[in-house]
Each structure stands twice: as C-alpha cells, then as structure tokens.
C-alpha positions as CSV (number, residue, x, y, z in Angstrom):
1,M,0.3,0.2,0.4
2,Q,1.5,3.3,-0.9
3,K,0.7,6.4,1.0
4,E,1.8,10.0,-0.2
5,I,3.4,12.1,2.7
6,D,6.2,15.2,2.5
7,L,8.5,12.8,2.9
8,L,11.4,14.9,3.6
9,S,9.3,15.9,7.2
10,F,8.6,12.6,7.8
11,L,12.2,11.2,7.9
12,S,13.5,14.0,9.4
13,R,11.5,13.3,12.2
14,V,12.3,10.3,12.6
15,T,15.7,11.4,12.6
16,E,15.1,13.3,14.9
17,K,13.9,10.6,17.5
18,N,15.8,8.0,17.0
19,T,19.4,9.3,15.9
20,K,21.1,10.5,18.6
21,H,24.4,11.0,17.1
22,Y,25.3,12.1,13.8
23,R,22.4,13.3,12.8
24,S,24.0,14.8,10.1
25,D,23.8,11.7,7.4
26,F,20.2,12.9,6.7
27,L,21.6,15.9,5.4
28,Y,22.9,14.0,2.3
29,D,20.1,11.8,2.6
30,S,17.7,14.7,1.9
31,R,20.0,15.8,-1.0
32,K,19.7,12.3,-2.6
33,L,16.1,12.1,-2.2
34,Q,15.3,15.7,-3.8
35,E,17.8,15.0,-6.4
36,A,15.8,11.7,-6.9
37,A,12.2,13.7,-7.5
38,Q,13.8,15.2,-10.4
39,A,15.1,11.4,-11.6
40,A,13.3,10.4,-14.9
41,A,13.7,6.5,-14.2
42,P,11.6,5.5,-11.9
43,E,14.5,2.7,-10.3
44,E,16.4,5.9,-9.8
45,R,13.5,6.9,-6.9
46,C,13.1,4.1,-5.4
47,F,15.8,4.0,-1.8
48,F,15.8,1.8,1.6
49,W,16.3,4.2,3.9
50,M,16.9,3.1,7.7
51,S,17.3,5.4,10.8
52,R,19.7,4.0,13.5
53,P,21.2,5.4,16.7
54,S,24.4,6.0,14.8
55,G,23.6,7.6,11.9
56,T,21.0,6.8,8.8
57,W,21.5,5.6,5.4
58,C,20.1,6.1,2.5
59,V,20.0,2.6,-0.8
60,L,19.0,2.9,-3.8
61,E,17.0,0.0,-3.3
62,R,17.9,-1.7,-6.4
63,E,21.5,-1.0,-5.5
64,A,20.6,-3.1,-2.2
65,F,20.1,-6.1,-4.1
66,I,23.3,-5.8,-5.8
67,R,26.1,-8.4,-4.2
68,G,29.4,-6.6,-3.6
69,S,27.9,-3.2,-3.7
70,S,28.5,-0.8,-1.4
71,A,24.2,-0.1,-0.4
72,H,24.1,-4.5,-0.4
73,N,27.0,-4.7,2.4
74,I,24.8,-1.9,4.6
75,W,21.6,-3.3,3.6
76,T,22.7,-6.8,5.1
77,H,25.5,-5.4,7.9
78,Y,22.3,-4.1,10.4
79,A,19.9,-7.1,8.9
80,D,22.1,-8.7,11.6
81,E,22.0,-6.0,14.2
82,P,17.9,-4.9,14.1
83,E,18.3,-3.2,17.2
84,G,17.5,0.7,17.5
85,I,17.0,0.6,13.4
86,I,13.7,1.6,12.2
87,A,13.6,1.0,7.9
88,Y,11.6,2.0,5.2
89,R,11.5,1.4,1.4
90,V,10.6,5.1,-0.2
91,N,9.0,5.9,-3.6
92,V,10.0,9.2,-4.6
93,I,7.2,10.7,-6.4
94,G,6.8,14.3,-5.9
95,G,9.1,17.1,-7.3
96,K,9.2,18.6,-3.8
97,G,11.0,15.1,-2.2
C-alpha cells in the first residue's frame, strides 16, 4: 500500500526521535532524495532508508540487491543488528522529495 506524505519532513522527525549521533547524515539523505525527485527513471526514485542510533543510510533499492555493492553491504550488515533500527522503503514521486 502506498501512501503519499511529506517525505523529508517525516524522515526528519524519525531521525530526530531515533538517531542520537551523526544526525547530519540526514543532510546527505535529503539531498539524495531531492535529486531523485527530478530523475526520469523509476528505479532512480526507489530507496531503502534507515535510521539507527548512530546515523542514517539511504541507498537505492536496486543496488541493495547487487552483491558486493556498497548498498548491499550496508543493508545486509545492519540486518543482523536490528536493535534500534527503523527502516522504510521509500518511493519518491513528487517534485519536492
């Protein structure tokens, strides 16, 4: 089920509540998501995003499934350490991100 929301505002609130250290990681995520709003290809608009106690990660969904990619390494590493992680699949559809 897809639900349209103000994505950056929502993820920012999650970061504020869940991420205690390296909150500035979210600045990189928000830039990446804003750029994705301008992407023509749908696969460039789909991400896995996670907030953890020490930072956030935002990776392209398709890259998370490519063994050996940094996105795959990041996503699978934290799969074994779920404590304190909040994660979402994000599909950017609007012009604002």
